[in-house]
C-alpha positions in Angstrom: 72.5 120.6 86.8 74.7 121.0 89.8 75.9 124.3 88.5 72.3 125.6 88.2 71.6 124.5 91.8 74.8 126.1 93.1 74.1 129.3 91.2 70.5 129.4 92.6 71.7 128.8 96.1 74.3 131.5 95.8 71.7 133.9 94.4 69.2 133.2 97.3 72.0 133.7 99.9 73.1 137.0 98.3 69.6 138.3 98.0 68.7 137.4 101.6 71.8 139.1 102.8 71.2 142.3 100.8 67.5 142.5 101.7 67.9 141.8 105.4 70.5 144.5 106.0 69.2 147.2 108.3 70.4 150.6 109.2 69.4 153.1 111.9 65.7 153.7 112.2 64.6 157.1 111.0 62.5 159.6 113.1 58.8 158.8 113.5 56.4 160.1 111.0 53.1 161.8 111.5 50.4 159.9 113.4 47.2 159.5 111.6 44.1 157.3 111.3 43.8 155.7 107.9 46.1 158.4 106.6 43.8 161.1 107.8 45.8 163.8 109.6 42.8 165.9 110.6 39.7 167.8 109.5 38.4 171.2 110.4 35.2 173.2 109.6 35.5 176.9 109.3 32.4 179.1 109.8 33.4 182.3 108.2 31.4 185.5 108.6 31.8 188.6 106.5 33.6 190.3 109.4 36.2 187.5 109.6 37.7 188.3 106.2 40.6 190.7 105.9 41.0 192.7 102.7 44.2 193.3 100.7 43.4 196.4 98.5 46.6 196.0 96.4 45.7 192.4 95.4 41.9 193.2 95.5 41.3 190.0 97.4 39.7 189.0 100.7 41.6 186.4 102.8 41.3 184.6 106.1 44.6 183.5 107.7 43.9 180.8 110.3 45.9 177.5 110.2 43.9 174.4 111.3 44.9 172.9 114.7 45.9 169.6 113.1 48.6 171.5 111.2 49.6 173.8 114.1 50.2 170.8 116.4 52.8 169.3 114.1 56.5 169.8 114.8 58.3 172.1 112.3 59.9 169.1 110.7 56.6 167.3 110.3 55.0 170.5 109.0 57.6 170.5 106.2 57.1 166.8 105.6 53.3 167.3 105.4 53.8 170.2 103.0 56.2 168.2 100.8 54.5 164.8 100.9 50.9 165.2 102.3 47.7 166.4 100.7 45.5 169.3 101.8 42.0 169.4 100.4 39.6 172.4 101.0 35.9 172.4 100.3 33.3 175.1 100.1 30.1 173.7 101.9 26.8 175.0 100.5 23.7 174.7 102.7 25.8 173.7 105.7 23.8 171.9 108.4 20.9 171.0 106.2 19.8 167.7 104.6 20.7 169.1 101.1 24.2 170.4 101.9 27.0 169.6 99.5 30.7 170.3 99.2 32.7 171.7 96.3 36.5 171.3 96.2 38.5 174.5 95.9 39.3 176.3 93.8 35.7 176.9 92.7 34.0 179.8 90.9 30.3 180.7 91.3 28.7 183.1 89.0 25.1 184.4 88.4 23.3 187.4 87.0 22.2 189.7 89.8 19.0 191.9 89.9 20.7 194.6 87.9 21.5 192.3 85.0 25.2 192.2 85.8 27.2 189.0 86.3 28.5 188.5 89.8 31.5 186.1 90.2 32.7 184.6 93.5 36.1 182.9 93.2 37.1 180.8 96.3 40.6 179.3 96.6 43.3 178.7 99.2 47.0 178.6 99.6 49.3 177.2 102.2 52.9 177.0 103.2 54.5 174.7 105.9 53.5 177.3 108.5 50.5 179.2 107.1 47.1 178.6 105.6 44.8 181.1 103.9 41.3 180.9 102.5 41.0 183.4 99.6 37.9 185.1 98.1 37.9 187.3 95.0 34.8 189.2 93.8 34.3 190.2 90.2 31.2 191.8 88.8 28.9 194.6 89.8 31.0 197.2 91.9 27.8 198.0 93.9 27.9 194.4 95.2 31.6 194.1 96.0 31.9 192.7 99.5 33.0 189.6 101.3 30.4 186.8 101.4 28.0 187.0 104.4 28.4 183.4 105.6 30.6 180.7 104.2 31.5 177.3 105.5 34.7 175.5 104.5 36.0 172.1 105.3 39.8 171.6 105.4 41.1 168.0 105.4 44.7 166.9 105.7 45.9 163.4 104.4 49.2 161.9 105.2 
């Protein structure tokens, strides 16, 4: 019985010593509220989109302020360990608005009986953010969307 108590005491002392060891404190992380880094609404007009003819895709390159304000180190940390969600907002500013997470594809048959397809997506790097729009369908309707609203949310 004494041996068990001695072993238990030795184990508790060893565990306490190992757990209570502390090294240098690391650099501070990203400030946030409830893990929310920030949120931004984009009101994108047809004239805001740029067109890449080689890729046949429209894009908008505008990084949200909550990412721009991070240090380079924290931009990389956010890219590696954070979460960026982007939503297409339909009927923005009305009582029946709703949000669809990207990527999303909308398709319908137009007045000419041809299927139109809108493909919304995004990509980002530690320093850049792009909204992407790809049109497929009736070549007579090939253009950037007139108005589109997007919500970008960063979680840390």
